C-alpha positions in Angstrom: 53.0 22.5 24.3 56.1 21.9 26.7 58.4 22.0 23.7 56.9 25.4 22.5 57.5 26.8 26.0 61.0 25.4 26.1 61.7 26.9 22.8 60.6 30.4 24.1 63.0 30.1 27.0 65.7 29.0 24.6 65.3 32.2 22.6 66.4 34.3 25.7 69.8 32.7 25.3 70.4 33.5 21.6 73.2 36.0 21.4 71.1 38.2 19.1 68.2 38.3 21.7 69.9 37.9 25.0 70.4 41.7 25.4 66.7 42.3 24.8 65.3 39.3 26.6 67.5 39.3 29.8 67.2 41.6 32.7 70.1 42.4 35.0 68.4 43.5 38.3 70.4 45.3 41.0 72.8 43.2 43.3 72.4 40.6 44.9 70.1 39.2 42.2 71.3 37.4 39.0 70.1 38.0 35.5 66.5 36.9 34.9 64.0 37.1 32.0 62.6 40.7 31.3 59.2 39.7 32.8 60.8 40.4 36.2 61.6 43.9 35.1 59.6 46.7 36.7 59.8 49.2 33.9 60.7 52.7 35.2 61.8 54.4 31.9 60.6 54.2 28.4 63.5 52.2 27.4 62.7 49.6 30.0 59.0 49.4 28.6 60.5 49.1 25.1 62.7 46.2 26.3 59.8 44.2 27.8 57.8 45.0 24.8 60.4 43.8 22.5 60.6 40.4 24.5 56.9 39.9 24.2 56.8 40.9 20.5 59.7 38.3 19.8 57.6 35.6 21.5 54.3 36.6 19.8 56.2 36.6 16.4 57.8 33.2 17.1 54.5 31.6 17.9 52.4 33.5 15.4 50.4 35.1 18.2 49.1 31.6 19.1 50.2 31.5 22.7 47.6 33.5 24.6 49.5 33.6 27.9 53.3 32.7 28.0 54.8 30.7 30.9 56.1 33.8 32.7 52.9 36.0 32.6 52.7 35.4 36.3 56.0 37.1 36.8 54.5 40.3 34.9 51.4 40.2 37.2 53.6 39.8 40.3 55.8 42.8 39.2 52.8 45.0 38.7 51.4 44.1 42.1 54.7 44.7 43.8 54.8 48.1 42.2 52.1 49.2 44.6 54.4 49.2 47.6 52.7 52.1 49.4 50.0 49.8 50.7 50.2 46.8 52.9 49.4 44.3 50.2 51.8 46.0 47.9 54.7 45.5 50.4 53.6 41.8 50.7 53.8 41.4 47.0 57.1 43.3 46.9 58.6 40.8 49.4 57.1 37.9 47.4 58.6 39.4 44.1 62.0 40.0 45.6 62.0 36.4 46.9 60.9 34.9 43.6 63.4 36.9 41.6 66.1 35.7 43.9 65.4 32.0 43.4 63.3 32.0 40.3 62.3 28.5 41.0 58.5 28.9 40.6 57.8 31.8 38.4 60.5 31.6 35.7 64.0 30.6 35.3 67.5 31.8 36.1 70.4 32.3 33.7 74.1 31.5 34.3 
């Protein structure tokens, strides 16, 4: 299983997939996987969908939840910034996107 997950992360660095699978957030954050992207346009949503479809295709739909599914959940909760808990999740999301040490990975 660990090899399968590592292969998914390696996919993001392939030249033909990097543009689709890497998200460049506003400064001061460094590039991260698209699971950290809060889609605000149809193009953003298409980019996230393309990443998930590439992973599903690679695994023949055998991976129920990929390793960065928690990122997607956190992004969704952080989107609710109008409430107290939404602001808390937004701060958590910003911190995790900045260090990406727990939820996902960083790219050089």
